[in-house]
C-alpha positions as CSV (number, residue, x, y, z in Angstrom):
1,X,103.0,110.3,51.9
2,X,105.4,108.2,49.8
3,X,107.1,105.7,52.0
4,X,110.8,104.7,51.7
5,X,111.2,101.0,50.7
6,X,112.4,99.8,54.2
7,X,109.8,102.0,56.0
8,X,107.1,100.4,53.9
9,X,108.2,96.8,54.5
10,X,108.6,97.5,58.3
11,X,105.2,99.2,58.6
12,X,103.6,96.2,56.9
13,X,105.4,93.8,59.2
14,X,104.3,96.0,62.1
15,X,100.6,95.9,61.1
16,X,100.8,92.1,60.5
17,X,102.0,91.6,64.0
18,X,99.3,93.8,65.3
19,X,96.7,91.6,63.5
20,X,98.3,88.5,65.1
21,X,98.0,90.1,68.5
22,X,94.3,90.8,67.9
23,X,93.8,87.2,66.8
24,X,95.6,85.9,69.9
25,X,93.6,88.2,72.2
26,X,90.2,87.1,70.7
27,X,91.2,83.4,70.6
28,X,89.2,80.9,72.6
29,X,92.5,79.0,73.5
30,X,93.7,80.3,76.8
31,X,97.0,78.3,76.8
32,X,99.8,80.8,76.1
33,X,97.3,83.5,75.1
34,X,98.7,86.3,77.2
35,X,102.3,85.7,76.1
36,X,101.2,85.6,72.5
37,X,99.4,88.9,72.7
38,X,102.3,90.6,74.4
39,X,104.9,89.2,72.0
40,X,103.0,90.3,69.0
41,X,102.1,93.7,70.4
42,X,105.8,94.4,71.4
43,X,107.0,93.4,67.9
44,X,104.4,95.5,66.3
45,X,105.5,98.6,68.3
46,X,109.2,98.0,67.6
47,X,108.6,97.6,63.8
48,X,106.6,100.8,63.8
49,X,109.4,102.7,65.6
50,X,112.0,101.4,63.1
51,X,109.7,102.2,60.1
52,X,109.5,105.8,61.4
53,X,113.3,106.0,61.7
54,X,113.8,104.6,58.2
55,X,111.3,107.0,56.8
56,X,113.3,109.8,58.3
57,X,116.6,108.3,57.0
58,X,117.9,107.6,60.5
59,X,120.6,104.9,60.7
60,X,119.0,101.9,62.4
61,X,122.1,99.7,62.5
62,X,124.8,100.2,65.2
63,X,128.0,101.3,63.5
64,X,130.1,99.1,65.8
65,X,128.2,95.8,65.8
66,X,126.3,96.2,62.5
67,X,123.2,94.9,64.4
68,X,119.8,96.7,64.3
69,X,119.1,99.0,67.2
70,X,117.1,97.6,70.1
71,X,113.6,98.6,71.2
72,X,114.7,101.1,73.9
73,X,117.2,102.9,71.6
74,X,114.6,103.2,68.9
75,X,112.0,104.4,71.4
76,X,114.4,107.1,72.8
77,X,115.3,108.4,69.3
78,X,111.6,108.6,68.2
79,X,110.7,110.3,71.5
80,X,113.5,112.8,71.2
81,X,113.4,113.6,67.5
82,X,110.4,112.2,65.8
83,X,107.3,113.3,67.6
84,X,106.5,110.3,69.7
85,X,104.6,111.7,72.7
86,X,105.5,110.8,76.3
87,X,102.2,109.0,76.9
88,X,102.6,106.9,73.8
89,X,106.2,106.0,74.7
90,X,104.9,105.0,78.2
91,X,102.5,102.4,77.0
92,X,105.1,101.1,74.4
93,X,107.6,100.7,77.2
94,X,105.0,99.0,79.5
95,X,104.1,96.4,76.9
96,X,107.8,95.8,76.2
97,X,108.3,95.2,79.9
98,X,105.3,92.9,80.2
99,X,106.5,91.0,77.1
100,X,110.0,90.7,78.6
101,X,108.6,89.3,81.9
102,X,106.3,86.9,80.0
103,X,109.1,85.7,77.6
104,X,111.7,85.0,80.3
105,X,109.7,83.8,83.3
106,X,106.2,83.5,84.7
107,X,103.7,86.3,84.6
108,X,100.0,86.6,85.3
109,X,98.1,89.6,83.9
110,X,94.4,89.9,84.8
111,X,92.0,89.9,81.9
112,X,90.9,93.5,82.7
113,X,94.5,94.8,82.8
114,X,95.5,92.9,79.7
115,X,92.5,94.4,77.9
116,X,93.3,97.9,79.1
117,X,97.0,97.7,78.1
118,X,96.0,96.2,74.7
119,X,93.5,99.0,74.0
120,X,96.0,101.6,75.2
121,X,98.7,100.5,72.9
122,X,96.3,100.3,69.9
123,X,95.2,103.9,70.7
124,X,98.8,105.1,70.9
125,X,99.9,103.0,67.9
126,X,97.1,104.3,65.6
127,X,97.8,107.9,66.6
128,X,101.6,107.6,65.9
129,X,101.0,105.6,62.7
130,X,98.8,108.4,61.3
131,X,101.1,111.2,62.5
132,X,104.4,109.8,61.3
133,X,103.6,107.6,58.3
134,X,100.1,108.8,57.2
135,X,98.6,105.3,57.7
136,X,95.9,104.2,59.9
137,X,94.9,100.9,61.6
138,X,91.3,100.8,60.3
139,X,92.6,100.6,56.7
140,X,94.4,97.4,57.4
141,X,92.5,95.8,60.3
142,X,88.7,95.6,60.3
143,X,87.3,97.1,63.5
144,X,85.4,93.8,64.1
145,X,88.7,92.0,65.0
146,X,89.9,94.6,67.5
147,X,89.8,93.3,71.1
148,X,86.4,93.6,72.9
149,X,86.1,92.8,76.5
150,X,83.1,90.9,77.8
151,X,83.3,93.0,81.0
152,X,82.8,96.7,81.3
153,X,86.3,98.2,81.5
154,X,87.1,99.7,84.9
155,X,89.2,102.6,86.0
156,X,92.9,101.9,86.1
157,X,93.1,102.9,89.8
158,X,90.3,100.5,90.6
159,X,91.8,97.6,88.6
160,X,95.3,97.8,90.1
161,X,93.8,98.2,93.6
162,X,91.7,95.1,93.1
163,X,94.7,93.3,91.8
164,X,96.7,94.3,94.8
165,X,94.0,93.0,97.2
166,X,93.8,89.7,95.2
167,X,97.6,89.3,95.6
168,X,97.3,89.9,99.3
169,X,94.6,87.2,99.5
170,X,96.7,84.7,97.5
171,X,99.5,85.3,100.0
172,X,97.4,84.4,103.0
173,X,98.7,81.4,105.1
174,X,97.3,78.1,103.9
175,X,96.4,79.4,100.4
176,X,99.3,77.7,98.6
177,X,99.0,80.2,95.7
178,X,102.3,82.1,96.3
179,X,103.6,81.4,92.8
180,X,100.5,83.0,91.2
181,X,100.7,86.0,93.6
182,X,104.4,86.6,92.7
183,X,103.5,86.3,89.0
184,X,100.9,89.0,89.4
185,X,103.4,91.2,91.3
186,X,105.7,90.8,88.4
187,X,103.1,92.2,86.0
188,X,102.4,95.2,88.2
189,X,106.1,96.0,88.4
190,X,106.4,95.8,84.6
191,X,103.5,98.3,84.2
192,X,105.6,100.9,86.1
193,X,107.2,101.4,82.6
194,X,104.1,103.6,81.8
195,X,105.6,106.4,83.9
196,X,109.4,105.6,84.1
197,X,112.0,105.1,81.4
198,X,113.9,102.2,83.1
199,X,112.2,99.2,84.6
200,X,114.0,96.0,85.7
201,X,112.1,93.3,87.5
202,X,114.2,91.1,89.7
203,X,113.4,88.4,92.2
204,X,114.8,90.6,95.0
205,X,112.1,93.2,94.0
206,X,109.4,90.5,94.2
207,X,110.7,89.3,97.6
208,X,110.6,92.8,99.0
209,X,107.1,93.5,97.7
210,X,105.8,90.1,98.9
211,X,107.1,90.9,102.4
212,X,105.5,94.4,102.3
213,X,102.1,93.0,101.2
214,X,102.3,90.4,104.0
215,X,103.1,93.2,106.5
216,X,99.9,95.0,105.5
217,X,101.4,97.9,103.6
218,X,99.1,100.0,101.5
219,X,99.2,99.9,97.7
220,X,100.5,103.5,97.4
221,X,103.4,102.6,99.7
222,X,104.4,99.6,97.7
223,X,103.8,100.8,94.2
224,X,104.2,104.6,94.3
225,X,104.8,104.8,90.6
226,X,101.5,103.1,89.7
227,X,99.8,105.5,92.0
228,X,100.8,108.3,89.5
229,X,99.1,106.6,86.5
230,X,95.8,108.1,85.3
231,X,93.6,107.0,82.4
232,X,91.2,108.7,80.1
233,X,88.7,106.4,78.2
234,X,86.2,107.1,75.5
235,X,83.8,105.1,73.4
236,X,82.9,101.4,73.8
237,X,83.2,98.1,72.1
238,X,85.5,98.3,69.1
239,X,85.7,102.1,69.3
240,X,87.0,102.0,73.0
241,X,90.2,104.0,73.4
242,X,92.5,104.3,76.4
243,X,95.0,107.0,77.1
244,X,97.4,106.6,80.0
245,X,98.7,109.8,81.6
246,X,100.8,110.8,84.5
247,X,99.1,112.4,87.6
248,X,100.3,113.6,91.0
249,X,100.7,110.7,93.4
250,X,102.4,109.7,96.6
251,X,106.0,110.9,96.9
252,X,108.5,108.4,95.5
253,X,111.5,107.6,97.6
254,X,114.7,106.0,96.4
255,X,115.9,103.1,98.5
256,X,118.9,100.8,98.5
257,X,118.6,97.4,97.0
258,X,119.3,95.6,100.3
259,X,117.2,97.9,102.6
260,X,114.9,95.4,104.5
261,X,112.4,98.2,105.3
262,X,112.4,99.6,101.7
263,X,109.1,98.4,100.4
264,X,108.6,101.0,97.6
265,X,108.9,99.8,94.1
266,X,111.7,102.3,93.3
267,X,115.0,100.5,93.8
268,X,118.8,101.1,93.7
269,X,118.9,99.4,90.3
270,X,116.9,102.4,89.0
271,X,119.5,104.7,90.4
272,X,122.4,103.0,88.7
273,X,120.5,103.2,85.4
274,X,119.2,106.7,85.9
275,X,122.5,108.2,87.1
276,X,124.8,106.5,84.6
277,X,127.3,109.2,83.6
278,X,130.5,110.1,85.4
279,X,131.6,113.8,85.2
280,X,133.9,112.9,82.4
281,X,131.1,111.2,80.4
282,X,128.8,114.2,80.9
283,X,131.5,116.6,79.7
284,X,132.2,114.5,76.6
285,X,128.5,114.3,75.6
286,X,128.3,118.1,75.8
287,X,131.5,118.7,73.9
288,X,133.1,120.5,76.9
289,X,136.2,120.1,78.9
290,X,135.7,118.7,82.4
291,X,136.5,122.0,84.1
292,X,134.1,123.9,81.8
293,X,131.4,121.2,82.3
294,X,131.8,121.6,86.0
295,X,131.5,125.4,85.7
296,X,128.2,125.0,83.8
297,X,127.0,122.5,86.4
298,X,127.7,125.1,89.1
299,X,125.9,127.8,87.1
300,X,122.8,125.7,86.7
301,X,122.9,124.1,90.2
302,X,123.0,120.7,88.6
303,X,124.8,119.0,91.5
304,X,122.0,120.1,93.9
305,X,119.2,118.8,91.7
306,X,118.1,115.3,92.8
307,X,116.8,114.5,89.3
308,X,120.3,115.3,87.8
309,X,122.9,114.2,90.4
310,X,123.3,111.3,92.8
311,X,126.3,110.4,94.9
312,X,127.0,106.6,95.2
313,X,129.0,105.4,98.2
314,X,131.3,102.4,97.9
315,X,132.9,102.0,101.3
316,X,134.8,105.1,102.0
317,X,134.7,106.2,98.3
318,X,132.1,108.6,96.9
319,X,131.3,109.0,93.3
320,X,129.0,111.6,91.9
321,X,127.1,110.5,88.8
322,X,124.6,112.3,86.5
323,X,121.4,111.5,84.7
324,X,120.2,112.3,81.2
325,X,118.2,115.1,82.9
326,X,121.5,116.8,83.7
327,X,122.7,116.5,80.1
328,X,119.4,117.7,78.7
329,X,119.3,120.7,81.0
330,X,122.8,121.7,80.3
331,X,122.5,121.1,76.5
332,X,119.3,123.2,76.5
333,X,121.1,126.0,78.2
334,X,124.0,125.8,75.6
335,X,121.5,125.6,72.7
336,X,119.6,128.5,74.1
337,X,122.5,130.9,73.6
338,X,124.1,130.8,77.1
339,X,127.4,132.7,77.1
340,X,129.8,130.0,78.1
341,X,132.6,132.4,78.4
342,X,130.8,134.4,81.0
343,X,129.8,131.1,82.8
344,X,133.5,130.1,82.8
345,X,134.7,133.5,84.1
346,X,132.2,133.4,87.0
347,X,132.8,129.8,87.9
348,X,136.3,129.0,87.0
349,X,138.3,127.4,89.9
350,X,140.5,130.4,90.6
351,X,137.5,132.7,90.7
352,X,135.6,130.5,93.2
353,X,138.6,130.3,95.5
354,X,138.8,134.1,95.5
355,X,135.1,134.3,96.4
356,X,135.6,131.8,99.2
357,X,138.6,133.8,100.5
358,X,136.5,137.0,100.4
359,X,133.7,135.4,102.3
360,X,136.1,134.2,105.0
361,X,137.7,137.6,105.3
362,X,134.6,139.8,105.1
363,X,131.8,137.5,106.1
364,X,129.8,138.2,103.0
365,X,130.1,137.8,99.2
366,X,131.4,141.1,97.7
367,X,128.7,143.0,95.9
368,X,125.8,141.5,97.9
C-alpha cells in the first residue's frame, strides 16, 4: 500500500511513540515510569488514528477552529467508518482515560494491570496497523523490546478482584494509606473505558466508591462495568497477546450524582454525556423537521427505549433527551428504505388524536 504523505509521517511518529512506551515499560527507573508508558501509548494510538484518517483523505482539522481533531473524535470516526473494531476502540479509550488520570492528578496502576493493558493495546494496535495501513509492529520494533512481565499474567477478573481487595485493606482504620487507595480507585474507574464510550473520573466518584468499599460492598456492586470485561490471552513472553471483550455481567443501574446510596460506578455525568441531544438536535442530525422526527421516534418506539431516551428533571421542568443510539437507530431505518411518508401518515399529530378519540369512544383501536 502506498501511503499518503501525512499518513506516512503520522504512522512513523506513532511507531516512534510506541517504541518510547516500550523503553519506558522496560526501564529499571520506577520514578514516573507508569506515567511515561501511558503518555507514549496514548500518543501512539492517536497518531495511528490520524494516520488512518489522512490515508482515507478525511479532514483532520476542525473547520471552525482550524485545530486538529481530538482523540475521541478521531476514535469515533475510525470506529464508524474505517474498520476500527469495538474491542480495539475499547482498549484505546481505556489507555487514553488512564493517561488522562495520570497526567492531571495521581494514579496507581498495579504492575499486572499495567502489563495487561500495555499488551492489550499492542495487540489491538498491531491488528489495526496491518488492516488499515498494511504495516506491522514487528517490522519496526524488535520483539525483544516488547514488554515482558516477570510474573505470570493473571486473568483480568482475578487481577481487578485482587486490586479491589487491596484497596479495601489500604482503607482500613489506622493504615494511613488512603491516598494510595484513592489513586488505585482512579485507575479502576479509568479502565471502565474498555466497555463504555464516555468515562469521566471525578473526586465525587472517588468519594462515593471509597464509602462503598468501607461499607463492605462487593466488587460487582461498585464496578458493574468492569464486571462485564472479559479477556482472551494467547502465547507467552514477547508473543503474549491480550484481547479485551465484553461479557454479560451484573445489571448496570444509573444513579444520580448526589445519591448517597448510589455506589455503582455509573453516574449522572454519564447520563448527561450519553443523552446529549434535545429533540431539535436529533431532528437536525437526521435532516428531518421536528414533527417528522417525532413521528419516526414513535414508529420505532425510541422514547420507550432506555438506551435511546432519558428524561432529565430540573425542579418542575422535564426535558427528554436522546443518545447517539437513538440517532443511529433512526438513521439506519431511513437508510434501510423506510417509507417516511407512510410513517408520517400513521403518526402525524392529527392522526394520533383521531386514534385517541376512537379509543375513548369505542374502547379499542379501530381495526384491532
